[in-house]
RODODO-251503 format. One record per residue: residue number from 1; residue in three letters; chain; x, y, z negated of N, C-alpha, C, CB in turn. Coordinates in steps of 0.02 Angstrom, whole numbers. Each point is the difference from the previous one (the first is absolute). Glycine has a CB too. Layout:
RODODO-251503
+-----+---------+--------+--------+--------+--------+--------+--------+--------+--------+--------+--------+--------+--------+--------+
! num ! residuo ! cadena !    nxx !    nyy !    nzz !   caxx !   cayy !   cazz !    cxx !    cyy !    czz !   cbxx !   cbyy !   cbzz !
+-----+---------+--------+--------+--------+--------+--------+--------+--------+--------+--------+--------+--------+--------+--------+
! NUM !     ALA !      A !      X !      Y !      Z !      X !      Y !      Z !      X !      Y !      Z !      X !      Y !      Z !
...
+-----+---------+--------+--------+--------+--------+--------+--------+--------+--------+--------+--------+--------+--------+--------+
***
This chain:
RODODO-251503
+-----+---------+--------+--------+--------+--------+--------+--------+--------+--------+--------+--------+--------+--------+--------+
! num ! residuo ! cadena !    nxx !    nyy !    nzz !   caxx !   cayy !   cazz !    cxx !    cyy !    czz !   cbxx !   cbyy !   cbzz !
+-----+---------+--------+--------+--------+--------+--------+--------+--------+--------+--------+--------+--------+--------+--------+
!   1 !     MET !      A !     42 !    -59 !      0 !    -42 !     59 !      0 !     44 !     62 !      0 !    -92 !    -62 !    -60 !
!   2 !     LYS !      A !     80 !    107 !    106 !     38 !     62 !      4 !    -36 !     54 !    -40 !     46 !    -32 !    113 !
!   3 !     SER !      A !    -10 !     79 !   -139 !    -30 !     56 !    -35 !     15 !     64 !     38 !     10 !    -59 !   -110 !
!   4 !     ILE !      A !    -48 !    110 !     96 !     10 !     64 !     32 !     65 !     28 !    -27 !   -125 !     20 !     15 !
!   5 !     VAL !      A !    170 !      1 !     29 !     65 !     26 !    -19 !     -7 !     73 !    -20 !     58 !    -82 !     77 !
!   6 !     ILE !      A !    -36 !     99 !   -137 !     -3 !     69 !    -24 !     71 !     21 !    -20 !   -120 !    -14 !    -40 !
!   7 !     ARG !      A !    142 !     72 !     66 !     65 !     25 !    -20 !     -2 !     76 !      3 !     58 !   -103 !     43 !
!   8 !     SER !      A !    -14 !    136 !    -78 !      1 !     74 !     -1 !     52 !     27 !     48 !    -39 !     -1 !   -118 !
!   9 !     ILE !      A !     22 !     56 !    150 !     48 !     36 !     42 !     -8 !     74 !    -15 !     -2 !    -89 !     91 !
!  10 !     LEU !      A !     51 !    129 !    -72 !     -7 !     72 !     -6 !    -44 !     25 !     57 !    113 !     10 !    -56 !
!  11 !     THR !      A !   -155 !     38 !     41 !    -41 !     29 !     52 !     44 !     41 !     46 !   -101 !      3 !    -75 !
!  12 !     ALA !      A !     76 !     13 !    134 !     38 !     41 !     47 !     19 !     66 !    -32 !    -59 !    -55 !     97 !
!  13 !     GLY !      A !     13 !     83 !   -138 !     15 !     62 !    -34 !     59 !     -6 !    -47 !   -120 !     29 !      8 !
!  14 !     ALA !      A !    127 !    -86 !    -42 !     56 !    -10 !    -45 !     65 !     -6 !     39 !    -77 !    -56 !    -83 !
!  15 !     LEU !      A !     74 !     25 !    141 !     60 !     -7 !     41 !     25 !     68 !     23 !    -38 !   -114 !     37 !
!  16 !     VAL !      A !     -8 !    157 !    -17 !     18 !     67 !     21 !     28 !     39 !    -59 !    -88 !     -2 !     90 !
!  17 !     ALA !      A !     56 !     -5 !   -148 !     22 !     35 !    -59 !     71 !    -20 !    -20 !   -118 !      7 !    -39 !
!  18 !     THR !      A !    136 !    -70 !     50 !     67 !    -24 !    -15 !     51 !     38 !     40 !    -45 !   -114 !    -27 !
!  19 !     GLN !      A !     28 !    130 !     89 !     46 !     38 !     42 !      6 !     72 !    -24 !    -29 !    -74 !     96 !
!  20 !     VAL !      A !    -24 !    102 !   -123 !      0 !     69 !    -22 !     34 !      9 !    -67 !   -106 !     18 !     64 !
!  21 !     GLY !      A !     93 !    -63 !   -110 !     30 !      6 !    -66 !    -14 !    -62 !    -42 !    -11 !    123 !      6 !
!  22 !     PHE !      A !     59 !   -142 !    -47 !     -5 !    -61 !    -40 !    -60 !      0 !    -46 !    123 !    -10 !      6 !
!  23 !     ASN !      A !   -136 !     65 !    -41 !    -55 !      3 !    -48 !    -68 !     -2 !     34 !     73 !     65 !    -75 !
!  24 !     ALA !      A !    -78 !    -38 !    135 !    -64 !      1 !     35 !    -24 !    -70 !     17 !     31 !    111 !     47 !
!  25 !     ALA !      A !     15 !   -158 !    -39 !    -19 !    -69 !     17 !    -41 !    -32 !    -55 !    102 !    -10 !     69 !
!  26 !     PHE !      A !    -91 !     30 !   -131 !    -36 !    -29 !    -56 !    -70 !     29 !     -7 !    109 !    -19 !    -57 !
!  27 !     ALA !      A !   -122 !     75 !     90 !    -66 !     32 !     -5 !    -53 !    -38 !     40 !     57 !    109 !    -16 !
!  28 !     ALA !      A !    -37 !   -143 !     68 !    -47 !    -37 !     42 !    -10 !    -70 !    -29 !     34 !     66 !    102 !
!  29 !     ALA !      A !    -96 !    -87 !   -109 !    -15 !    -66 !    -27 !      9 !    -54 !     54 !    -80 !     51 !    -83 !
!  30 !     PRO !      A !    104 !   -110 !     63 !      6 !    -54 !     49 !    -69 !    -27 !     20 !    113 !    -29 !    -48 !
!  31 !     ALA !      A !   -117 !      3 !    107 !    -61 !    -33 !     23 !     12 !    -75 !     -1 !    -33 !     99 !     72 !
!  32 !     THR !      A !    -18 !   -137 !    -86 !      4 !    -72 !      2 !    -24 !    -25 !     68 !    -18 !     -8 !   -126 !
!  33 !     VAL !      A !     57 !    -37 !    155 !    -17 !    -26 !     66 !    -39 !    -65 !     -8 !    103 !     54 !     50 !
!  34 !     ILE !      A !   -160 !    -58 !    -15 !    -40 !    -61 !      3 !      5 !    -25 !     72 !    -81 !     39 !    -93 !
!  35 !     ASN !      A !    110 !    -97 !    104 !      7 !    -29 !     66 !    -61 !    -43 !     17 !    125 !      1 !    -12 !
!  36 !     LEU !      A !   -155 !     13 !     69 !    -58 !    -38 !     24 !     12 !    -19 !     73 !    -78 !     60 !    -80 !
!  37 !     THR !      A !     60 !   -122 !     97 !      9 !    -25 !     68 !    -68 !    -17 !     29 !    115 !    -45 !    -29 !
!  38 !     GLN !      A !   -130 !     77 !     86 !    -63 !    -15 !     35 !     13 !    -50 !     55 !    -45 !    114 !    -27 !
!  39 !     THR !      A !      6 !   -167 !     26 !     -5 !    -45 !     57 !    -73 !      7 !     23 !     92 !    -82 !    -42 !
!  40 !     ALA !      A !   -112 !     46 !     91 !    -68 !      7 !     26 !    -51 !     -9 !    -56 !     38 !    -41 !    112 !
!  41 !     CYS !      A !    -78 !     92 !   -124 !    -58 !     -1 !    -44 !     15 !     -5 !    -74 !    -58 !    -52 !     93 !
!  42 !     GLN !      A !    120 !     62 !   -114 !     16 !     -8 !    -72 !     64 !     36 !    -19 !    -60 !   -109 !      2 !
!  43 !     PHE !      A !     68 !    119 !    -69 !     63 !     19 !    -31 !     25 !    -63 !    -35 !    -33 !    125 !    -15 !
!  44 !     ILE !      A !     93 !   -148 !     32 !     26 !    -63 !    -26 !      9 !      1 !    -76 !     57 !    -18 !    109 !
!  45 !     GLU !      A !    -23 !     69 !   -135 !     16 !      2 !    -72 !    -63 !     -2 !    -43 !    104 !     64 !     27 !
!  46 !     THR !      A !   -156 !    -29 !     -6 !    -62 !      3 !    -38 !    -35 !    -67 !     -1 !    -11 !    121 !     29 !
!  47 !     GLU !      A !     19 !   -160 !     24 !    -31 !    -66 !      3 !     50 !    -52 !    -25 !    -74 !     36 !     97 !
!  48 !     ASN !      A !    107 !    -19 !   -153 !     45 !    -46 !    -36 !     56 !    -28 !     43 !    -96 !    -29 !    -70 !
!  49 !     GLY !      A !    120 !     69 !    118 !     56 !    -20 !     42 !    -17 !    -48 !     56 !     69 !     17 !    -98 !
!  50 !     VAL !      A !   -133 !    -30 !    108 !    -22 !    -47 !     51 !    -15 !     36 !     65 !    -48 !    -76 !    -89 !
!  51 !     ASP !      A !     83 !     58 !    142 !    -16 !     24 !     67 !    -47 !    -52 !     30 !    112 !     64 !     14 !
!  52 !     HIS !      A !   -174 !    -45 !     -5 !    -51 !    -47 !     25 !      9 !    -18 !     74 !    -78 !     46 !    -85 !
!  53 !     GLY !      A !    123 !    -12 !    119 !     12 !    -17 !     70 !    -55 !     21 !     47 !     66 !    -93 !    -40 !
!  54 !     PHE !      A !   -107 !    142 !     19 !    -53 !     24 !     44 !     30 !     30 !     63 !    -74 !     22 !    -99 !
!  55 !     ARG !      A !     38 !    -25 !    154 !     21 !     30 !     63 !    -52 !     52 !     20 !     60 !   -106 !     36 !
!  56 !     SER !      A !    -35 !    164 !    -14 !    -45 !     54 !     20 !     32 !     39 !     57 !    -47 !      7 !   -117 !
!  57 !     THR !      A !      6 !      9 !    166 !     23 !     45 !     53 !    -41 !     64 !      1 !     36 !    -99 !     67 !
!  58 !     LYS !      A !    -88 !    101 !   -110 !    -43 !     60 !     -5 !    -37 !     -1 !    -66 !    -12 !      3 !    126 !
!  59 !     LYS !      A !    -15 !     56 !   -144 !    -36 !     10 !    -63 !    -56 !    -52 !    -10 !     27 !    122 !      8 !
!  60 !     ALA !      A !    -63 !   -137 !     45 !    -57 !    -47 !     -5 !     22 !    -69 !    -24 !    -56 !     63 !     92 !
!  61 !     ASP !      A !    117 !    -84 !    -76 !     24 !    -66 !    -23 !      2 !     -1 !    -76 !     69 !    -14 !    104 !
!  62 !     CYS !      A !    -43 !     67 !   -135 !      4 !      2 !    -73 !    -69 !      6 !    -33 !    113 !     53 !     11 !
!  63 !     LYS !      A !   -157 !    -16 !     21 !    -68 !      4 !    -27 !    -31 !    -69 !     -4 !    -14 !    116 !     47 !
!  64 !     ALA !      A !     23 !   -157 !      4 !    -28 !    -69 !      0 !     35 !    -43 !    -53 !    -27 !     12 !    123 !
!  65 !     ILE !      A !     93 !     -7 !   -128 !     38 !    -40 !    -49 !    -21 !     20 !    -71 !     97 !    -10 !     80 !
!  66 !     ASN !      A !   -102 !     75 !    -93 !    -18 !     23 !    -67 !    -72 !    -17 !    -18 !     82 !     92 !     13 !
!  67 !     ALA !      A !   -126 !    -95 !     37 !    -70 !    -20 !    -13 !     -2 !    -71 !    -26 !    -40 !     78 !     90 !
!  68 !     LYS !      A !     85 !   -120 !    -66 !      2 !    -71 !    -21 !     38 !    -10 !    -64 !     -7 !    -32 !    119 !
!  69 !     SER !      A !     64 !     66 !   -128 !     44 !    -16 !    -56 !     16 !     58 !    -47 !     48 !    -85 !     73 !
!  70 !     GLY !      A !    -69 !    145 !    -57 !     19 !     59 !    -39 !    -20 !     -2 !    -73 !     -9 !     61 !    104 !
!  71 !     ALA !      A !    -53 !    -81 !   -118 !    -23 !     -1 !    -70 !     39 !    -50 !    -41 !   -114 !     33 !     39 !
!  72 !     ASP !      A !    126 !    -92 !    -12 !     38 !    -51 !    -37 !     72 !     23 !    -11 !    -72 !    -90 !     49 !
!  73 !     ARG !      A !    102 !    121 !      1 !     69 !     24 !     -7 !      5 !     55 !    -51 !     21 !    -31 !    118 !
!  74 !     LEU !      A !    -70 !     76 !   -119 !      0 !     54 !    -50 !     -8 !    -27 !    -71 !    -48 !     77 !     86 !
!  75 !     ALA !      A !      7 !   -128 !    -93 !    -10 !    -30 !    -67 !     65 !    -29 !    -28 !   -118 !    -26 !     32 !
!  76 !     GLN !      A !    163 !      5 !     11 !     64 !    -29 !    -21 !     58 !     50 !      4 !    -42 !   -110 !     38 !
!  77 !     ALA !      A !     29 !    169 !    -11 !     54 !     49 !     11 !     24 !     29 !    -66 !    -48 !     27 !    112 !
!  78 !     LYS !      A !    109 !     -5 !   -110 !     33 !     31 !    -57 !    -24 !     72 !     -6 !    101 !    -75 !     13 !
!  79 !     VAL !      A !   -121 !     97 !    -73 !    -16 !     70 !    -12 !     66 !     34 !    -17 !   -120 !    -25 !    -40 !
!  80 !     LEU !      A !    137 !     75 !     77 !     62 !     36 !    -12 !    -12 !     48 !    -58 !     35 !     -9 !    122 !
!  81 !     GLU !      A !      3 !      1 !   -177 !     -7 !     43 !    -59 !     62 !     43 !     -7 !    -73 !    -86 !    -57 !
!  82 !     LEU !      A !     61 !    152 !     53 !     54 !     49 !     -4 !    -13 !     50 !    -55 !     22 !    -14 !    123 !
!  83 !     LYS !      A !     29 !     53 !   -139 !     -6 !     56 !    -47 !     -5 !     64 !     40 !     66 !    -61 !    -90 !
!  84 !     PRO !      A !    -95 !    114 !     63 !     -2 !     64 !     36 !     71 !     21 !     20 !   -105 !     34 !    -62 !
!  85 !     GLY !      A !    111 !     -5 !    120 !     65 !     24 !     22 !      6 !      4 !     76 !     48 !    -48 !   -102 !
!  86 !     LYS !      A !     14 !     61 !    123 !     15 !      8 !     72 !     17 !    -68 !     30 !     40 !    118 !    -20 !
!  87 !     TYR !      A !    -70 !   -133 !     77 !     12 !    -63 !     34 !     11 !     11 !     74 !    -71 !    -59 !    -85 !
!  88 !     ILE !      A !    109 !     14 !    113 !      7 !     -5 !     73 !    -23 !    -70 !     19 !     98 !     85 !      5 !
!  89 !     PHE !      A !   -150 !    -89 !     34 !    -23 !    -64 !     25 !     35 !    -10 !     67 !   -114 !      8 !    -58 !
!  90 !     ARG !      A !    161 !    -55 !     59 !     40 !    -15 !     59 !    -33 !    -58 !     36 !    109 !     42 !    -55 !
!  91 !     VAL !      A !   -141 !    -28 !    111 !    -41 !    -49 !     35 !     34 !    -21 !     65 !   -104 !     49 !    -52 !
!  92 !     THR !      A !    107 !   -114 !     64 !     31 !    -28 !     60 !    -53 !    -34 !     42 !    109 !    -15 !    -60 !
!  93 !     ASN !      A !   -108 !     28 !    126 !    -42 !    -34 !     48 !     40 !    -61 !     24 !    -62 !    108 !     36 !
!  94 !     LYS !      A !     44 !   -167 !    -60 !     35 !    -61 !     19 !    -42 !    -41 !     48 !     60 !     -1 !   -111 !
!  95 !     ASN !      A !    -42 !      3 !    174 !    -31 !    -42 !     51 !    -72 !     16 !     18 !     76 !    -86 !    -40 !
!  96 !     VAL !      A !   -100 !    146 !     25 !    -66 !     20 !     24 !     13 !     40 !     63 !    -54 !      2 !   -118 !
!  97 !     PRO !      A !     26 !    -22 !    176 !     19 !     29 !     64 !    -31 !     68 !     16 !     13 !   -115 !     37 !
!  98 !     TYR !      A !    -35 !    151 !    -87 !    -28 !     67 !     11 !     15 !     43 !    -61 !    -92 !    -47 !     75 !
!  99 !     ASP !      A !     85 !    114 !    -66 !     15 !     46 !    -55 !    -48 !    -10 !    -58 !     44 !     82 !     83 !
! 100 !     LEU !      A !    -16 !    -76 !   -143 !    -38 !     -7 !    -62 !      3 !     65 !    -39 !     25 !   -124 !     -4 !
! 101 !     GLY !      A !    -55 !    122 !    -55 !      2 !     57 !    -45 !     -4 !    -24 !    -72 !    -52 !     73 !     87 !
! 102 !     PHE !      A !     42 !    -26 !   -132 !     -7 !    -14 !    -71 !    -45 !     53 !    -29 !    115 !    -55 !     -7 !
! 103 !     TRP !      A !   -162 !     34 !    -35 !    -46 !     47 !    -32 !    -10 !    -21 !    -72 !    -57 !     24 !    109 !
! 104 !     LEU !      A !     80 !     18 !   -156 !    -10 !    -11 !    -71 !    -44 !     56 !    -25 !    113 !    -57 !    -15 !
! 105 !     ARG !      A !   -167 !     40 !    -20 !    -48 !     50 !    -23 !    -34 !    -25 !    -63 !    -19 !     40 !    118 !
! 106 !     GLY !      A !    -13 !      7 !   -154 !    -37 !    -18 !    -60 !    -58 !    -45 !     17 !     32 !    108 !    -52 !
! 107 !     LYS !      A !    -48 !   -152 !      5 !    -56 !    -46 !      8 !    -65 !     35 !    -19 !     76 !   -100 !    -23 !
! 108 !     GLY !      A !   -128 !     89 !     61 !    -65 !     29 !    -16 !      3 !     76 !     -1 !    -29 !   -102 !    -65 !
! 109 !     LEU !      A !      2 !    132 !     12 !      1 !     72 !     -7 !     71 !     27 !    -10 !   -115 !     -5 !    -48 !
! 110 !     GLY !      A !    161 !    -39 !     28 !     70 !     20 !     -6 !     29 !     24 !     66 !     12 !    -82 !    -93 !
! 111 !     ARG !      A !    -45 !     65 !    147 !     23 !     22 !     66 !      0 !     76 !      4 !    -43 !   -106 !     51 !
! 112 !     ILE !      A !     -1 !    138 !    -90 !     -6 !     72 !      0 !     52 !     32 !    -46 !   -122 !    -10 !     24 !
! 113 !     THR !      A !    137 !    -22 !    -80 !     41 !     31 !    -52 !     72 !    -25 !     -4 !   -103 !     15 !    -62 !
! 114 !     LEU !      A !    118 !    -73 !     89 !     67 !    -28 !     -6 !     42 !     15 !     62 !    -46 !    -91 !    -74 !
! 115 !     PRO !      A !    112 !     92 !     66 !     44 !     12 !     58 !     -8 !    -56 !     52 !     81 !     61 !    -74 !
! 116 !     SER !      A !    -64 !    -44 !    136 !     -2 !    -50 !     53 !     57 !     14 !     49 !   -125 !    -14 !    -13 !
! 117 !     VAL !      A !    139 !    -36 !     53 !     50 !      8 !     53 !    -23 !    -44 !     58 !     96 !     24 !    -82 !
! 118 !     ALA !      A !    -90 !      3 !    143 !    -21 !    -38 !     59 !     39 !     24 !     60 !   -115 !    -18 !    -48 !
! 119 !     ALA !      A !    132 !    -29 !     90 !     33 !     16 !     64 !      2 !    -62 !     43 !     69 !     90 !    -55 !
! 120 !     GLY !      A !    -63 !    -80 !    120 !      7 !    -54 !     48 !     69 !      2 !     30 !   -123 !      2 !     25 !
! 121 !     GLY !      A !    129 !    -27 !     36 !     63 !      3 !     35 !     52 !    -51 !    -21 !    -24 !    117 !     14 !
! 122 !     LEU !      A !      3 !   -170 !    -47 !     47 !    -52 !    -22 !      6 !    -51 !     57 !    -31 !     17 !   -124 !
! 123 !     ALA !      A !     79 !     -5 !    168 !      9 !    -41 !     60 !     24 !    -71 !    -18 !     26 !    104 !     65 !
! 124 !     PRO !      A !    -37 !   -152 !    -20 !     23 !    -69 !    -13 !     74 !     -1 !    -17 !    -87 !    -42 !     79 !
! 125 !     GLY !      A !    104 !      5 !   -133 !     69 !     -9 !    -21 !     30 !     59 !    -37 !     11 !    -73 !     96 !
! 126 !     THR !      A !    -50 !    123 !   -113 !     27 !     58 !    -35 !    -24 !      4 !    -72 !      6 !     60 !    109 !
! 127 !     THR !      A !     27 !    -17 !   -147 !    -18 !     12 !    -70 !    -10 !     74 !     -8 !     65 !   -101 !    -41 !
! 128 !     GLN !      A !   -115 !    120 !      1 !    -14 !     70 !    -11 !    -14 !     11 !    -74 !    -46 !     12 !    116 !
! 129 !     ASP !      A !     67 !     46 !   -143 !    -12 !     18 !    -70 !    -61 !     45 !     -7 !    123 !    -10 !    -22 !
! 130 !     TYR !      A !   -162 !     -2 !    -30 !    -59 !     40 !    -16 !      8 !     22 !    -72 !    -75 !    -62 !     83 !
! 131 !     ALA !      A !     89 !    126 !    -95 !     14 !     26 !    -68 !    -64 !     28 !    -31 !    118 !     26 !     34 !
! 132 !     VAL !      A !   -127 !    -40 !    -99 !    -58 !     24 !    -36 !     15 !      1 !    -75 !    -78 !    -44 !     90 !
! 133 !     GLU !      A !     49 !     91 !   -125 !      5 !      2 !    -73 !    -67 !    -24 !    -28 !     86 !     96 !      1 !
! 134 !     LEU !      A !    -86 !   -153 !    -34 !    -61 !    -32 !    -24 !    -17 !     22 !    -71 !     22 !    -97 !     74 !
! 135 !     LYS !      A !    -87 !    107 !    -86 !    -28 !     14 !    -66 !    -36 !    -62 !    -24 !    -11 !    125 !     25 !
! 136 !     ALA !      A !     -5 !   -128 !    -89 !    -37 !    -57 !    -28 !    -67 !     -7 !     37 !     56 !     16 !   -113 !
! 137 !     GLY !      A !    -74 !    -78 !    128 !    -63 !    -14 !     32 !      2 !    -63 !     42 !    -22 !    121 !      2 !
! 138 !     GLU !      A !    -33 !   -136 !     31 !     -5 !    -58 !     43 !      4 !     22 !     73 !    -69 !    -62 !    -86 !
! 139 !     TYR !      A !    109 !     26 !    125 !     11 !     15 !     70 !    -11 !    -63 !     42 !     82 !     91 !    -31 !
! 140 !     VAL !      A !    -88 !    -80 !     96 !      3 !    -55 !     48 !     48 !     22 !     55 !   -120 !    -39 !    -26 !
! 141 !     TYR !      A !    150 !    -10 !     60 !     42 !     14 !     57 !    -12 !    -51 !     54 !     87 !     53 !    -74 !
! 142 !     SER !      A !    -76 !    -31 !    136 !    -15 !    -43 !     57 !     31 !     30 !     62 !   -107 !    -39 !    -52 !
! 143 !     CYS !      A !     97 !      5 !    107 !     17 !     27 !     66 !    -64 !     -1 !     41 !    122 !    -41 !     -7 !
! 144 !     PRO !      A !   -149 !     98 !     24 !    -61 !      1 !     40 !     12 !    -18 !     73 !    -44 !     86 !    -77 !
! 145 !     LEU !      A !    106 !    -84 !    101 !     16 !    -15 !     69 !     10 !    -74 !     13 !     51 !    113 !      9 !
! 146 !     ASN !      A !    -34 !   -149 !    -61 !     16 !    -72 !      3 !    -51 !    -36 !    -43 !    124 !     21 !     18 !
! 147 !     PRO !      A !   -185 !     -1 !    -20 !    -35 !      2 !    -63 !     18 !    -56 !    -48 !    -91 !     55 !     61 !
! 148 !     THR !      A !    113 !    -33 !   -119 !     15 !    -45 !    -56 !    -56 !      9 !    -50 !    126 !      6 !     18 !
! 149 !     PRO !      A !   -132 !    -52 !    -66 !    -46 !     12 !    -55 !     22 !     62 !    -39 !    -27 !   -124 !     -8 !
! 150 !     ASP !      A !    -16 !    150 !    -34 !     17 !     55 !    -46 !     29 !    -31 !    -63 !    -92 !     75 !     47 !
! 151 !     TYR !      A !    159 !    -74 !    -52 !     34 !    -29 !    -57 !     -2 !     48 !    -59 !     76 !    -66 !     77 !
! 152 !     SER !      A !    -76 !     39 !   -138 !     -6 !     41 !    -60 !     67 !     21 !    -28 !   -105 !    -59 !    -25 !
! 153 !     LEU !      A !    106 !    120 !     -1 !     58 !     28 !    -34 !    -27 !     38 !    -60 !     70 !      9 !    108 !
! 154 !     VAL !      A !    -42 !    -21 !   -167 !    -22 !     34 !    -61 !     59 !     37 !    -30 !    -89 !    -89 !    -21 !
! 155 !     VAL !      A !     78 !    152 !      5 !     52 !     40 !    -32 !    -23 !     14 !    -72 !     37 !     53 !    111 !
! 156 !     ARG !      A !      3 !    -76 !   -159 !    -15 !     11 !    -71 !     59 !     37 !    -32 !    -71 !   -105 !     -4 !
! 157 !     GLY !      A !     55 !    152 !    -39 !     55 !     36 !    -30 !    -13 !     29 !    -65 !     34 !     22 !    108 !
+-----+---------+--------+--------+--------+--------+--------+--------+--------+--------+--------+--------+--------+--------+--------+
***
């Protein structure tokens, strides 16, 4: 069983501050990196490291796959639990033959009050960073272009 890899790095702001002055580097808080790998219709790490081997050439393929297996997969999926703070979600498109994206947002009414991050342009075989500062609350994340289930993320602090 694989786990989600979490490690700290300096934010781009801290790297620039290091060039300007030694003390300024300590003013910027580090961000924690969460690595996620998208294959067709899923995030591998969230589904306990299991790549289901789904094949997709278009959005409709994933809609059909998720209609059959999405609820069962979500019931077994790992809930990502984090503390409030700065995060970089580093997402890789592994073997999906079209551009993907990433969307993290508050769950339910939290969608209005909690921070979110969303972007597309994740070409096949590439990795992209999505930076966000999370507050306490319940979130979901997914890829609307590859449609994945809405995976759960809880921030407690």
